[in-house]
VOGU-3710 file (C-alpha; in Angstrom, 3 decimals, decimal comma):
1> mgfvrslfne> -66,156/-24,134/-71,622  -63,403/-26,522/-70,677  -66,046/-29,128/-69,659  -67,943/-28,671/-73,119  -64,490/-29,155/-74,953  -64,159/-32,240/-72,997  -67,319/-33,793/-74,623  -65,654/-33,970/-77,890  -62,585/-35,915/-77,005  -61,876/-39,835/-77,954
11> aevlliggvc> -64,446/-39,711/-80,915  -63,054/-43,079/-81,966  -64,616/-44,921/-79,172  -68,149/-43,782/-80,292  -67,571/-45,258/-83,666  -66,423/-48,472/-82,339  -69,560/-48,555/-79,791  -71,808/-47,643/-83,059  -70,426/-50,610/-84,971  -70,832/-52,957/-82,041
21> hcllaylvyt> -74,633/-51,930/-81,476  -75,205/-52,475/-85,391  -73,568/-55,998/-85,224  -75,765/-57,010/-82,182  -78,785/-55,854/-84,099  -77,637/-57,736/-87,251  -77,031/-60,989/-85,032  -80,728/-60,771/-83,431  -81,876/-60,264/-87,019  -80,199/-63,436/-88,187
31> tsgepiylgf> -81,336/-65,492/-84,951  -85,055/-64,330/-85,099  -85,619/-63,517/-88,904  -87,452/-60,259/-87,880  -86,985/-57,347/-90,298  -87,347/-54,844/-87,585  -83,827/-55,856/-86,173  -82,265/-55,326/-89,610  -83,761/-51,741/-89,547  -82,287/-51,344/-86,065
41> aivlffagvf> -78,882/-52,503/-87,265  -78,765/-49,979/-90,174  -80,156/-46,780/-87,888  -77,787/-47,789/-85,199  -74,740/-47,808/-87,471  -75,633/-44,525/-89,125  -76,133/-42,919/-85,731  -72,842/-43,961/-84,635  -71,320/-42,763/-87,701  -73,037/-39,456/-87,539
51> ryyniqqgkk> -72,073/-38,944/-83,927  -68,625/-39,533/-84,685  -68,516/-37,115/-87,573  -70,296/-34,483/-85,357  -67,920/-34,983/-82,515  -64,933/-34,602/-84,955  -66,369/-31,187/-85,987  -66,880/-30,001/-82,566  -63,186/-31,192/-81,708  -61,901/-28,856/-84,602
61> anittyeqar> -64,198/-26,052/-83,790  -62,137/-23,079/-81,588  -64,747/-22,890/-78,683  -63,939/-19,574/-77,129  -67,025/-17,936/-76,043  -69,931/-18,946/-73,944  -72,491/-18,905/-76,860  -70,202/-21,273/-79,084  -70,243/-23,549/-76,204  -73,990/-23,633/-75,719
71> rwelnylctg> -74,395/-24,278/-79,361  -72,118/-27,108/-79,621  -73,328/-28,547/-76,387  -76,812/-28,423/-77,726  -75,495/-30,211/-81,094  -74,037/-33,036/-78,666  -77,009/-33,525/-76,715  -79,175/-33,971/-79,844  -76,934/-36,608/-81,616  -76,067/-38,344/-78,186
81> ffqalmmglf> -79,827/-38,448/-76,964  -80,768/-40,010/-80,465  -78,233/-42,691/-80,307  -79,186/-43,478/-76,762  -82,847/-43,403/-77,624  -82,341/-45,985/-80,549  -80,404/-48,320/-78,191  -83,324/-48,111/-75,428  -85,943/-48,829/-77,921  -83,976/-51,811/-79,521
91> cfvtlyykpd> -83,896/-53,022/-75,996  -87,498/-52,552/-75,366  -88,396/-54,414/-78,728  -86,461/-57,496/-77,707  -87,990/-57,636/-74,302  -91,642/-56,900/-75,302  -92,505/-56,091/-78,934  -90,586/-58,984/-80,791  -89,350/-61,131/-77,918  -86,351/-63,088/-78,697
101> tfgeigsvav> -84,222/-65,152/-76,290  -80,804/-64,189/-77,696  -81,968/-60,672/-78,385  -83,085/-60,077/-74,867  -79,762/-61,306/-73,445  -77,641/-59,410/-75,904  -79,418/-56,058/-75,743  -79,507/-55,919/-71,941  -76,014/-56,731/-71,682  -74,812/-54,193/-74,212
111> vmgstitivg> -77,339/-51,486/-73,121  -76,249/-51,803/-69,702  -72,513/-51,885/-70,579  -73,090/-48,909/-72,621  -75,027/-47,107/-69,843  -72,017/-47,383/-67,529  -69,878/-45,391/-70,138  -72,401/-42,623/-69,963  -70,822/-41,334/-66,635  -67,253/-41,301/-67,870
121> rnygsrtmvm> -68,201/-40,101/-71,397  -70,473/-37,272/-70,359  -69,314/-35,911/-67,016  -68,735/-32,604/-68,636  -72,664/-32,203/-69,122  -75,210/-33,140/-66,620  -77,877/-32,771/-69,049  -76,496/-35,286/-71,350  -75,968/-37,778/-68,602  -79,811/-37,448/-67,473
131> lqslavvlpm> -81,067/-37,504/-71,265  -78,970/-40,606/-72,021  -79,858/-42,387/-68,923  -83,461/-41,758/-69,294  -83,408/-42,653/-72,911  -81,564/-46,019/-72,519  -82,968/-47,139/-69,016  -86,638/-46,135/-69,184  -87,392/-48,147/-72,400  -85,707/-51,301/-70,926
141> algmilkggy> -87,513/-51,025/-67,598  -90,546/-50,584/-69,224  -90,099/-53,323/-71,535  -89,569/-55,655/-68,286  -92,509/-54,186/-66,656  -95,002/-55,019/-69,737  -93,315/-58,563/-70,218  -95,326/-59,430/-67,119  -94,783/-61,616/-64,092  -93,614/-60,166/-60,729
151> afvilglylv> -90,087/-60,799/-61,153  -89,756/-58,832/-64,430  -91,903/-56,071/-62,984  -89,642/-55,892/-59,948  -86,618/-55,917/-62,038  -87,888/-53,158/-64,418  -88,658/-50,916/-61,151  -85,363/-51,700/-59,900  -83,838/-50,088/-62,929  -85,362/-46,675/-62,342
161> pfifvlkkms> -83,156/-45,767/-59,350  -80,116/-46,613/-61,513  -80,885/-43,396/-63,424  -80,266/-41,248/-60,284  -77,220/-43,333/-59,425  -75,715/-42,483/-62,832  -76,570/-38,999/-62,288  -74,842/-38,874/-58,832  -71,746/-40,743/-60,054  -71,673/-38,005/-62,849
171> dnvqtvlfda> -71,756/-35,313/-60,264  -69,119/-36,760/-58,193  -66,784/-37,380/-61,219  -67,494/-33,858/-62,216  -66,539/-32,352/-58,856  -63,407/-34,336/-58,519  -62,470/-33,231/-61,991  -63,533/-29,741/-61,564  -61,266/-29,751/-58,219  -58,501/-31,330/-60,055
181> iiqgtwsrrl> -58,608/-28,879/-62,762  -58,883/-25,912/-60,274  -55,849/-27,465/-58,169  -53,882/-27,934/-61,463  -54,698/-24,345/-62,423  -53,667/-22,861/-58,928  -50,481/-25,159/-59,132  -49,462/-23,936/-62,682  -49,963/-20,376/-61,466  -48,062/-20,922/-58,504
191> ahrfdralnt> -45,301/-22,459/-60,204  -45,489/-19,659/-62,682  -45,213/-17,107/-59,926  -42,394/-18,951/-58,337  -40,519/-19,120/-61,538  -41,181/-15,616/-62,322  -40,010/-14,468/-58,807  -36,873/-16,818/-58,891  -35,808/-15,454/-62,317  -36,340/-11,870/-61,510
201> mshglvmfgt> -34,299/-11,769/-58,149  -31,413/-9,624/-58,048  -29,605/-12,167/-56,093  -28,253/-15,487/-57,508  -29,960/-18,569/-56,044  -29,403/-22,231/-56,157  -30,498/-25,143/-54,130  -28,746/-28,386/-53,467  -30,554/-31,795/-52,925  -29,613/-34,535/-50,523
211> egtvvvanar> -26,871/-35,781/-53,109  -25,296/-32,303/-53,107  -25,968/-31,179/-56,390  -27,963/-28,394/-57,679  -31,830/-28,990/-58,172  -33,133/-25,618/-58,470  -31,331/-22,384/-59,833  -32,331/-19,026/-61,067  -31,331/-17,237/-64,231  -29,346/-14,660/-62,261
221> aaemmgfrsv> -27,073/-17,481/-60,770  -26,618/-18,700/-64,179  -25,763/-15,349/-65,547  -23,356/-14,742/-62,657  -21,570/-17,874/-62,998  -21,166/-17,652/-66,904  -23,660/-20,156/-67,994  -25,725/-19,765/-70,905  -28,828/-21,455/-69,166  -30,218/-22,504/-65,925
231> nqvlgrslra> -30,134/-25,976/-67,229  -26,386/-26,079/-67,315  -26,197/-25,315/-63,707  -28,659/-28,130/-62,649  -26,729/-31,231/-61,441  -23,507/-29,619/-60,592  -21,769/-29,750/-57,177  -20,806/-26,561/-55,254  -17,247/-27,783/-55,803  -17,959/-27,676/-59,639
241> llmrgvaggf> -19,494/-24,315/-59,497  -16,604/-22,910/-57,667  -14,155/-24,418/-59,938  -15,764/-23,012/-62,775  -14,800/-19,395/-61,156  -11,113/-20,750/-61,131  -11,133/-22,009/-64,385  -12,617/-18,691/-65,812  -9,831/-16,656/-64,086  -12,107/-14,449/-62,024
251> letkdfqyae> -11,458/-16,420/-58,682  -7,973/-17,013/-57,047  -7,396/-20,776/-56,050  -6,955/-19,516/-52,269  -10,263/-17,880/-52,373  -11,778/-21,084/-53,960  -10,389/-23,131/-51,184  -11,666/-20,638/-48,574  -15,202/-20,448/-50,064  -15,644/-24,332/-50,485
261> shltdalreg> -14,503/-24,865/-46,825  -16,697/-22,319/-45,196  -19,778/-22,955/-47,589  -19,523/-26,798/-47,414  -19,640/-26,494/-43,647  -22,539/-24,189/-43,772  -24,611/-26,168/-46,133  -23,832/-29,508/-44,327  -24,668/-28,178/-40,715  -27,670/-26,047/-41,755
271> rdrkvllklt> -26,146/-22,821/-40,290  -26,312/-19,569/-41,772  -22,866/-18,287/-42,870  -21,725/-15,498/-45,156  -18,481/-15,504/-47,211  -17,191/-12,502/-49,061  -14,978/-13,003/-52,177  -13,067/-10,593/-54,242  -12,984/-11,523/-57,830  -9,924/-10,834/-59,727
281> dgrylefsar> -11,779/-8,176/-61,724  -12,385/-6,047/-58,617  -15,930/-7,151/-57,986  -17,158/-8,667/-54,626  -19,687/-11,610/-54,464  -21,138/-12,439/-50,967  -22,461/-15,873/-50,561  -24,939/-16,742/-48,047  -25,740/-20,630/-47,027  -29,004/-21,173/-45,463
291> egqdelavli> -30,944/-24,166/-44,415  -33,721/-24,778/-46,809  -36,880/-26,937/-46,441  -37,501/-30,652/-47,315  -33,619/-31,592/-46,666  -32,751/-28,729/-49,345  -30,012/-26,434/-48,885  -29,960/-22,897/-50,135  -27,169/-20,615/-51,524  -27,902/-17,207/-52,247
301> feevtqrvea> -25,153/-14,892/-53,731  -25,276/-11,237/-54,879  -22,750/-8,729/-56,248  -21,928/-6,289/-53,442  -19,201/-4,191/-55,086  -20,996/-0,825/-54,505  -21,645/-1,676/-50,812  -18,068/-2,770/-50,052  -16,706/0,290/-51,737  -19,149/2,488/-49,866
311> eerirymary> -18,095/0,751/-46,619  -14,491/1,429/-47,735  -15,049/5,251/-48,156  -16,963/5,358/-45,069  -14,106/3,589/-43,201  -11,555/5,891/-44,869  -13,793/9,005/-43,761  -13,846/7,723/-40,304  -9,984/7,172/-40,175  -8,634/10,072/-42,355
321> dslttlpnra> -9,058/13,762/-42,291  -10,922/15,038/-45,051  -8,951/18,224/-45,847  -5,317/16,838/-45,388  -6,033/12,922/-45,950  -3,541/12,506/-42,863  -4,722/10,088/-40,216  -7,254/11,689/-37,813  -6,974/11,474/-34,134  -8,553/8,246/-33,368
331> yfheivtelm> -6,838/6,329/-36,284  -3,634/7,891/-35,333  -4,195/6,788/-31,690  -4,919/3,107/-33,161  -1,756/3,075/-35,356  0,367/4,300/-32,752  -0,953/1,966/-30,052  -0,195/-1,134/-32,471  3,235/0,200/-33,468  4,361/0,355/-29,701
341> aagdrgrlcg> 2,964/-2,983/-28,878  5,089/-4,520/-31,636  8,906/-4,956/-31,730  11,508/-4,273/-29,052  9,881/-3,025/-25,881  13,158/-1,449/-24,709  13,436/1,021/-27,568  12,983/4,875/-27,191  10,095/6,254/-29,064  8,975/9,938/-29,782
351> lavfdlddfk> 5,987/12,139/-30,181  5,713/15,753/-31,153  2,820/17,898/-31,482  2,802/21,140/-33,643  0,491/23,896/-33,392  -0,026/27,033/-35,744  0,604/30,316/-34,086  -2,038/32,831/-34,120  -4,101/30,606/-36,555  -7,474/31,985/-35,269
361> sindtlghpv> -6,358/35,545/-36,625  -6,006/34,249/-40,053  -9,354/32,776/-40,206  -11,067/35,734/-38,578  -9,393/38,245/-40,896  -8,957/36,052/-44,352  -11,649/33,627/-43,842  -11,784/29,931/-43,261  -11,125/28,838/-46,649  -7,495/30,549/-46,491
371> gdgliyavae> -7,184/28,917/-43,197  -7,918/25,484/-44,692  -5,251/26,235/-47,365  -2,583/26,953/-44,639  -3,481/23,966/-42,857  -3,160/21,862/-46,126  0,145/23,417/-47,131  1,440/22,577/-43,437  0,036/19,078/-43,823  1,905/18,620/-47,359
381> klstvasndv> 5,261/19,630/-45,641  4,792/17,224/-42,633  3,861/14,418/-45,115  7,171/14,281/-46,476  8,648/12,639/-43,313  5,924/10,064/-42,961  7,172/6,334/-43,459  6,551/2,976/-41,862  8,180/4,121/-38,686  6,892/7,808/-38,636
391> kvsrfggdef> 3,374/8,544/-38,707  1,712/11,960/-39,038  -1,610/13,144/-37,943  -3,934/16,157/-38,175  -4,925/15,871/-34,530  -7,607/18,431/-34,984  -7,976/22,087/-35,698  -4,557/23,571/-36,408  -2,643/20,876/-34,396  -0,589/18,232/-35,953
401> mvffnrvede> 1,137/15,067/-34,469  4,212/13,270/-35,372  5,182/9,934/-33,791  8,669/8,101/-34,330  8,403/4,344/-33,510  12,275/4,201/-33,039  14,491/6,904/-31,837  18,353/6,400/-31,130  18,830/8,905/-28,390  17,685/12,430/-27,230
411> ndfslrltdi> 20,215/14,022/-29,620  18,735/12,041/-32,503  15,272/12,937/-31,664  16,307/16,796/-31,225  18,032/16,749/-34,710  15,043/15,255/-36,342  12,633/17,514/-34,676  14,575/20,621/-35,514  14,844/19,549/-39,113  11,038/19,186/-39,406
421> feslqgevdv> 10,690/22,658/-37,483  12,851/24,199/-40,053  10,815/22,641/-43,050  7,781/24,334/-41,644  9,320/27,695/-41,844  8,744/30,025/-44,782  5,841/31,517/-46,737  3,331/29,803/-48,859  0,904/31,147/-51,159  -2,684/30,481/-50,402
431> aghllriqas> -5,501/31,842/-52,625  -3,229/34,902/-53,383  -2,309/35,586/-49,810  1,346/35,358/-49,107  1,168/33,587/-45,483  4,150/32,764/-43,307  3,908/29,692/-41,501  5,021/30,012/-37,795  4,355/27,282/-35,162  5,157/25,953/-31,914
441> ggaalapvse> 6,009/22,634/-30,857  5,966/20,230/-27,884  7,793/16,858/-27,763  8,061/13,732/-25,413  10,652/11,166/-25,435  10,232/7,833/-23,524  10,963/4,101/-23,529  8,200/2,147/-24,859  8,005/-0,195/-22,063  7,415/2,895/-19,626
451> tdvdamivka> 4,720/4,845/-21,382  1,714/4,835/-23,648  0,051/6,869/-26,397  -1,993/8,948/-23,874  0,618/9,734/-21,658  2,948/10,867/-24,429  0,335/13,088/-25,796  -0,179/14,862/-22,421  3,555/15,433/-21,964  3,910/16,756/-25,534
461> dlalykakeq> 0,882/18,998/-24,730  2,593/20,271/-21,682  5,937/21,024/-23,559  3,844/22,744/-26,205  2,171/24,930/-23,613  5,387/25,834/-22,456  6,681/26,755/-25,690  4,147/29,049/-26,402  4,507/30,452/-22,866  8,013/31,440/-23,685
471> gkngwrlfet> 7,192/33,353/-26,928  5,911/30,887/-29,540  7,760/30,036/-32,782  9,935/27,350/-31,094  9,716/23,951/-29,646  10,277/22,259/-26,270  11,361/18,795/-25,268  9,093/17,842/-22,307  10,782/17,888/-18,816  9,483/16,409/-15,428
481> emdaafrsrq> 9,273/19,989/-13,950  6,391/20,925/-16,577  4,437/17,836/-15,415  4,869/19,092/-11,713  3,851/22,706/-12,887  0,759/21,277/-14,737  -0,231/19,266/-11,678  -0,062/22,060/-9,368  -1,843/24,166/-11,767  -4,517/21,545/-11,895
491> vmkgdlrsav> -4,652/21,316/-7,815  -4,790/25,187/-7,673  -7,767/25,111/-10,251  -9,575/22,766/-7,800  -8,633/24,851/-4,782  -9,852/27,855/-6,509  -13,349/26,604/-7,177  -13,523/25,446/-3,588  -12,774/28,762/-2,381  -15,482/30,446/-4,539
501> eskslrvvfq> -18,028/28,089/-3,543  -16,915/28,387/0,175  -16,674/32,378/-0,403  -13,254/32,229/1,011  -12,083/35,091/-1,247  -11,775/38,227/0,412  -11,956/41,872/-0,994  -10,038/44,850/-0,335  -10,173/48,284/-1,557  -7,792/50,823/-3,260
511> pivdmqsmqi> -8,432/54,414/-2,507  -9,385/56,793/-5,525  -8,340/60,289/-4,565  -9,877/63,799/-5,758  -7,259/65,645/-7,626  -8,398/68,954/-6,355  -8,889/68,211/-2,636  -6,658/65,172/-2,592  -9,213/63,572/-0,208  -10,767/59,886/-0,638
521> igaealcrwd> -13,956/59,883/-2,664  -14,104/56,328/-3,027  -12,332/53,185/-3,689  -11,756/50,374/-6,315  -12,976/46,993/-4,860  -10,089/44,332/-5,534  -10,344/40,496/-5,061  -7,772/38,712/-2,966  -7,028/34,900/-2,628  -5,123/33,760/0,590
531> hpelgpispa> -4,306/29,934/-0,209  -4,160/27,926/3,011  -0,745/26,326/1,925  0,742/28,629/-0,693  -0,190/31,795/0,932  -1,389/34,978/-1,026  -1,974/34,238/-4,607  -1,639/37,017/-7,152  -4,853/37,938/-9,196  -2,584/37,812/-12,106
541> tfiplaeeig> -2,420/34,149/-11,555  -5,716/33,100/-10,312  -8,011/35,393/-12,434  -6,742/33,256/-15,651  -7,278/30,080/-13,919  -10,901/31,217/-13,259  -11,328/32,204/-16,734  -10,376/28,593/-17,789  -12,539/26,783/-15,503  -15,552/29,181/-16,283
551> ivseisalvl> -16,068/30,708/-12,665  -14,934/34,211/-13,369  -18,317/35,522/-13,161  -18,990/33,916/-9,922  -16,087/35,731/-8,484  -17,338/38,954/-10,036  -20,845/38,496/-8,282  -18,893/37,737/-5,170  -16,903/40,785/-5,226  -20,058/42,879/-6,283
561> diachecayw> -22,184/41,615/-3,247  -19,102/42,222/-0,839  -18,446/45,683/-2,189  -21,964/46,930/-2,219  -22,490/45,568/1,277  -19,287/47,334/2,761  -20,202/50,671/0,931  -23,244/50,726/2,587  -21,572/51,261/5,841  -19,287/53,989/4,225
571> pehlrvsvnl> -19,891/57,900/4,794  -22,412/58,690/2,189  -20,011/60,647/-0,147  -18,002/57,573/-0,680  -18,574/55,410/-3,848  -17,343/51,950/-4,591  -16,090/50,708/-8,032  -16,375/47,085/-9,087  -14,641/45,631/-12,215  -17,054/43,284/-14,508
581> sakdfhggsv> -15,151/40,800/-16,747  -16,002/40,311/-20,269  -17,684/36,977/-19,381  -20,265/38,850/-17,144  -21,740/40,374/-20,276  -22,454/37,029/-21,836  -25,895/35,865/-21,260  -27,486/39,161/-20,123  -27,756/38,501/-16,493  -25,204/41,045/-15,495
591> vdkvrsalak> -27,982/43,528/-14,924  -29,940/41,419/-12,584  -26,603/40,631/-10,616  -26,107/44,448/-9,972  -29,948/45,007/-9,230  -29,824/42,424/-6,503  -26,565/43,331/-5,104  -27,815/46,854/-4,677  -31,134/45,628/-3,306  -29,585/43,247/-0,725
601> aqlapdrlev> -27,064/46,135/0,627  -29,830/48,845/0,235  -27,214/50,978/-1,525  -27,914/53,883/-3,637  -27,316/52,974/-7,308  -25,112/56,199/-7,837  -22,809/54,919/-4,998  -21,852/52,168/-7,496  -19,522/52,612/-10,436  -19,208/49,471/-12,697
611> evtetalldd> -15,755/49,242/-14,672  -15,852/47,519/-18,100  -12,900/46,640/-20,047  -12,393/46,921/-23,758  -12,365/43,121/-24,194  -15,852/42,870/-23,134  -16,787/45,587/-25,867  -14,819/43,563/-28,429  -16,615/40,367/-27,848  -20,126/41,815/-28,625
621> kistrkylee> -20,548/45,538/-28,841  -24,226/45,381/-29,597  -25,166/43,451/-26,664  -22,719/45,012/-24,205  -23,935/48,502/-24,981  -27,446/47,384/-24,340  -26,594/45,958/-21,097  -24,634/49,369/-20,140  -27,768/51,358/-21,005  -29,922/49,283/-18,924
631> lrelgvtial> -27,283/49,547/-16,098  -26,958/53,307/-16,527  -30,918/53,504/-16,205  -30,594/52,056/-12,695  -28,553/54,788/-11,900  -25,165/53,220/-11,804  -22,115/55,072/-13,091  -20,148/53,280/-16,007  -16,433/53,734/-16,375  -14,165/52,593/-19,120
641> ddfgtgyssl> -11,342/50,762/-17,581  -7,901/50,456/-18,926  -8,294/52,840/-21,543  -5,705/53,106/-24,305  -4,635/49,573/-24,068  -7,179/48,139/-26,591  -7,500/48,373/-30,422  -9,881/51,245/-31,047  -10,576/52,964/-27,733  -11,320/56,299/-29,103
651> sylhtlpldk> -14,466/55,159/-30,751  -16,100/54,094/-27,711  -15,977/57,543/-26,160  -18,608/58,931/-28,094  -20,627/55,772/-29,009  -21,181/54,132/-25,586  -23,094/55,197/-22,593  -19,938/56,042/-20,530  -19,678/58,490/-17,530  -15,887/58,067/-16,928
661> vkidgsflad> -12,749/57,127/-18,538  -9,841/55,239/-16,568  -6,530/55,817/-18,249  -4,073/52,931/-17,972  -1,073/53,324/-15,922  1,137/52,580/-18,889  0,697/56,245/-20,006  2,825/57,177/-16,797  5,622/54,919/-17,416  8,036/57,554/-18,874
671> ltgnerslrl> 5,878/60,759/-18,172  8,794/62,467/-16,253  11,209/61,984/-18,978  9,266/61,848/-22,263  7,619/65,032/-23,411  5,714/63,043/-26,179  4,150/60,891/-23,407  3,000/64,081/-21,553  1,528/65,483/-24,548  -0,336/62,175/-25,500
681> ltsvvdlsrn> -1,953/61,893/-22,054  -2,988/65,571/-21,906  -4,468/65,025/-25,050  -6,505/61,929/-24,209  -7,693/63,693/-20,934  -8,827/66,937/-22,782  -10,458/64,814/-25,419  -12,428/62,879/-22,708  -13,226/66,056/-20,676  -14,476/67,716/-23,965
691> lglavtvegv> -16,875/64,769/-24,442  -18,216/65,319/-20,944  -16,526/62,349/-19,477  -14,651/62,359/-16,091  -11,183/61,235/-16,032  -9,505/58,959/-13,641  -5,532/58,242/-14,115  -4,549/54,859/-12,682  -1,035/53,590/-11,645  0,312/56,740/-9,936
701> eafaqlkila> 3,174/55,363/-8,112  5,773/58,439/-7,692  5,110/61,977/-6,330  6,800/63,215/-9,459  4,124/61,861/-11,463  1,508/63,188/-9,229  3,069/66,778/-9,532  3,139/66,546/-13,305  -0,591/65,329/-13,470  -1,552/68,452/-11,157
711> atvrpdlvqg> 0,438/71,098/-12,920  -0,478/69,867/-16,663  -2,613/67,061/-17,141  -5,114/67,991/-14,451  -7,307/64,602/-14,389  -10,595/64,586/-12,161  -9,356/61,598/-10,081  -6,063/59,603/-9,480  -5,297/56,301/-7,672  -2,312/54,130/-7,439
721> flfgsaltss> 0,339/52,933/-4,801  1,410/56,316/-4,066  -1,639/56,729/-1,826  -1,029/53,629/-0,175  -1,762/49,829/-0,574  -5,304/48,439/-0,962  -6,945/48,683/2,444  -9,874/46,719/4,142  -13,275/48,191/4,356  -12,793/49,462/7,741
731> giktmsasgw> -9,612/51,221/6,741  -11,476/52,961/4,142  -14,088/54,031/6,578  -11,558/55,097/9,103  -9,582/57,302/6,579  -12,539/58,763/5,359  -13,778/59,661/8,884  -10,799/61,271/10,016  -10,454/63,643/7,138  -7,386/62,179/5,751
741> sfptpassqr> -5,983/64,018/2,701  -3,026/63,323/0,697  -0,441/66,510/0,596  -1,109/68,342/-2,518  1,876/69,067/-4,995  1,482/72,810/-4,804  1,689/72,449/-0,942  4,725/70,500/-1,150  6,422/73,027/-3,435  5,711/75,614/-0,833
751> kaaksgahvk> 7,419/73,530/1,888  10,330/72,835/-0,254  10,822/76,605/-1,212  10,557/77,578/2,476  13,307/74,830/3,058  15,470/76,091/0,183  14,494/73,267/-2,067  13,807/74,109/-5,688  11,201/72,155/-7,688  11,295/72,863/-11,441
761> pidp> 8,024/72,583/-13,120  7,715/70,528/-16,261  7,013/72,693/-19,404  4,038/71,261/-20,963
//
């Protein structure tokens, strides 16, 4: 349709051509006097006028459909062909029918000139080019051929290929123009897409030409810089754009200078560089200068306020505790390091750590929200002392740290810490619960030049450990001896681990005596450690160390293997008792360990007694009961050790698979002088026996205690230092083989009576 519409352009040229054709025919008429030429003059004039009118009508028509284009093209073909045919016939008449010298020259010249314009005029219609070429050239060629003479014949034949030349020229023109139209359409479409993409960007974009002024900008850039249209941005320099921000009051002068310097360098050198500017209204703009194509430099900018605020929130969350808003461990370390690095290196600085006493029990009994409320209350109290030289941090859990950047002396430090410690005391209301704040503290004081943050934290922790060791609810200042004790403790932990790995620990056996026969019926296996340098180490010292470093279960396994192995060589009526810790019941491997020890020693299961403490039952009552039942199925005897020292011992007697109860020696402390203690012990023994449980009383150290036990309490078994210290395995074997027995209280009373002594029994 585009080509068809092109046929109806420039109608005035056709009108001029028609007038020229008419005048030529009239001139030939005047020179020849032939009326036929006057007729041609009239026909050619009206043909030109009619074609002009027809083209004008087609130009006004709205050609939008294919059918309309076909109809108007046919109309154009008819009028064009008629006009061309009249010109061809006019030439034929001048050459052959009514020869005239002037007419021949004039008609050939005008027709050939008009023929050349066929291509330029009608490239939009190949049909029109062919029709007009045939209508004009063929009559002229025919006239020359009929004129006679070989020269005119050759000339006439020569004109025939000219028709095909015109067609080829028309095709080339059409192809070129078609490609141009396609390229133009594609370019316009591409430009439209580029413009659309440019103006729908969320970023502002400006491009600077070689002269340093804006040659391209998008609508977002104009909007962000306060211009009403993109055209107002074009032609401005970077400095002018930034100055507009200063003039508008939303860019500080110092920020303008900073941005101009960095962005100018980046644009000039073609290096990518980003500049973040904070506007006076709180917004943030980020400018990115990039090297463009064809010597163009690109400046992209966007508002990144939300991103910057999000980054600040993330940075805050990474530095501050979410509950108390105090600096966290990492940020506190950073702050203190910077403070210590600045100022007088000879000054004293101090660091204190505060830890809430028994905080775990609050979480366990009242819940974590209440615990969090207590931590928040403590943080509020400590925050009151914070300043430029005093930094407060929640170091983690229920632990807080306070750093003093400058301290006058030890007395000044102590007074300040005492004030802080006293401010923490008192009660606070947390979710309706009135809680008393009780804390322990440790502190370290040192010259800045001789210490660092980590060293001070270690020393403060050592002082805190000492404060808790001495009864809590107080604070201690670090002393050199604490460090020595700490290092000694760390060394001892390493030595203990080595001793366990090399199986250097030894096992001794404390006799267990039958109350009726006063003979040894078994022994309890006890672990001993002989340090190569420090000598014998008490179990009260090395067992807690083993629990700290997580090897207490390895010690239990070692003792279990040795005890079973030694018991296998004892007389068959002797049994061995082994203590298992709460850690041994974590993970469920305790049953396999016992089964393995029995198998390796080839010891009958009924000769092994496993003692379990109430601590193991408290940790996980359900799992522990399951493991105890499995041990009992093996044939192993189960004893509840240290009965009476826990929180709910009586509930275990009828709910757990127990065979024996071992009553702690604390029940015997004032047995000889306190009737209530005797009644309590008797009641516990009777209760246990009524439940079908055997009873062993531990900690028997005096003969007077033994007499009361025999006369009134009557337990099944007793053990303690009264019957001697712990023995080696061979010692137990020898005593049993020799038939050793301890003198019974009754026989002792008879011996005393014979000698005149009087033993007064205790009235139960």
